[in-house]
N, C-alpha and C positions, 0 to 999 in steps of 0.2 A: 490459621487456613488459609489457603491461598484460593480466593474467589476468582473463578475464570467465566469469561463470556466468550461464546463462540460467535464468529460471523462468516458464514460461507454459504453459498447457495445450494450446496448438494446435499440433500438431507441425509443420504445414506453416510457421508463422510462425517457430518456431526453427529450421528448415532455412533459412526465407529470411534470418533474421538471421546465420547462420553462415556463409553466402555472401558477405554483405556485409560482416561484419567481417573475414574470410579476405583481403579485399583490402587490409587496413591493415597497414602494415609493424610497427606498434607494439602491435597488438592479437591475443590469442591466446583463443579460447574454449576452456575447460579441462574444461568439463561444462554439464550442463542437467537439468531437471528439469519434470514436468509436473504435478506437484502438492506442496503446502506439506510434507508428511511426507518424500517422496522428496527434497526439496530439502534438507531439515535432516539427513537420513541422508546424503547425499553431502557435504554440506558439512563434515561431522566431519573426512574425511580429504582434504580438499583445502585446497591454498594458492590464496585469491582475492584478488584486487585490488577489483574491481567487481561487483556482482551487478543484474543487469536482472530487475526484480520486477513482474510483472502483478498487479493488484489481485484480479481474480476468479480464483480457483482452486477446483476442484471438491471439495477436502476440507477448505479452511481459508480464513478472510477474510485480505486480504492484508496487513491491519495487525498481525493477530496473527502472521502469518509473519515479517514485518518486525521484531516484537519477539522473537522466537525467534532470527532469524537475528544481530541484534545482540547478544543474550545470548550467543550461541556464539560470534561473532567481532567483538568490539568495535571492530578497526580498520578492517574492511571498509566500502565505500562503496557504498550502495544507491540505484539510480536506478531510480524507478518510472515504468513503462512501460505505458500503458493506453488503451483503447478510451474510457473515460469522460472526460466534460469536465474539464478541468485545474482551474478555479478551486473549484468546491465541494468536492473533495476533496483539493487540494493541501496545505493548511493542517495537516489532523489528521496526515497522512503527515509533513511536514517536522517538527513537532513531535514525532514519534515517533522522529526520528532520520535519516529519508531525507536523501540530499544532492541530490536532484534529482526532478523530477517532469516526465513528459512524455507528450504523448498520441501515439498510433499514428499519428494522421493527418500528424505531422511529417514531413518528408523524412529520408531515411537519413543526411545529412550533418549533420543538428541531433543525431540519437541518437548520431553518432560525437563530434561536439563535446562533447555531455554526457559521455559516458564518459571522455573525457579531462580534462574538468574535473573530474569527481567524483574521478575518481582522484588528483587534485592536491588533493584534500579540499576543494575549493570547490563552492560551491552552484551550481546550475544550475538556472535558472526562465525560462520564457519571459517576455517584458514582461508580458503578460495577467497571469500568477501573481505575478509579482514587485509589481505594482502592486495586487493585492488584498492580498497579504500585508502591504504597507506600509499600506495602509488599516485591515486589522484591527489591526495595533498602535497607531497613531494614534487610532482610534475606541474602543479598548477592546472586551474582549468582555462579551456580554450574556448570563445564565444562561438565557435563553429560547431560544438556539438551540444548535446541535451543537455548537458551539466551547467550551462549558462543560464538555463531556464529557471524563473521563480516556480515556487510550488504551484501556484496558479496555472501559469503558461504549461508545465509540464502536465498537468491534468487535461487542459484544452487540447495539447500536441497528441496525447494518447487516444484521447475521443476522436479527434480529426483523422489519426492513423487508421482508427478502427473502422472509418466509413461513415462516422456520423456526420449529420448536415448542420449547419450552423443553427439552425432553428431548433434542432433537437438539442445540442449543446446547451443553447441557451435556456431551455425549459429544464434540462436536468440541473444545471447548476444556479438556477434562479437569477440569471441577468439578463440583460438585453441582449438582441441580435448584435447591436453595433459593438458592445463590449466583447464580444466573442470574436467579432472580425478584427478588432484592435488587436486582441491577442493572438490572431491568426497571423497579422501583419507583423507583429514583433518576435513571433516564433520564427518566422521566415527569415526575417533580417537577421536576428542574432545566430541562427544555424547556417547562413549563407545558401538558404534553399530559393527556390523560384515559385514553387507551387505546392498545393496540396498533395499532388501525384508524387513529388520528388519526396515531400515530408513522409508519406506512406512506404516510398521504398527504404528510406532511413531507418524508419522504425522496425522494418520487417529485417534487414538487413543487421541491425544492432539486437535484435530480438527483444524489441519494448512492447510488443503486443502479441 
């Protein structure tokens, strides 16, 4: 039996997923959470095989939640399930340890297939994401794009791009304001940008928020 845990801030969506997955003989939903902190607390006492993770959560960036989950349960398989377009965001999350990346517009049978694949420790990607990932490896990464950022820098990048202030980000990530400011400076330097407003424009243009 594949034990699944759902992380999504929309209760209606979670209820819908539970109904869909309950029809599968080999899948059991063992828990759910509507925020990153709630998920981490619940996962400390649960045995889980696969986690379905949304990127946009009310209290945490999805990449930060992914890092916390994998720090807590190294053997769990995480399948990112999001309304965002797959290609711009897939690579950072896969680099951070997610086993799969899937858009919520995909049919339910694709999600079920994804759960079964990542449970077997296999990568699960749509053909479009697989092609983009292959091109990234073949062409190499450039320091003028978001792919040059570390996991923590990419998290700070998305939080800044969403309009959050340095103080808010520091509180959310549990670090000092000076640490966030240092990350901001490094992000701008790596991406060849001059200001937070240019960073926000980049994020919007590349559909990263």
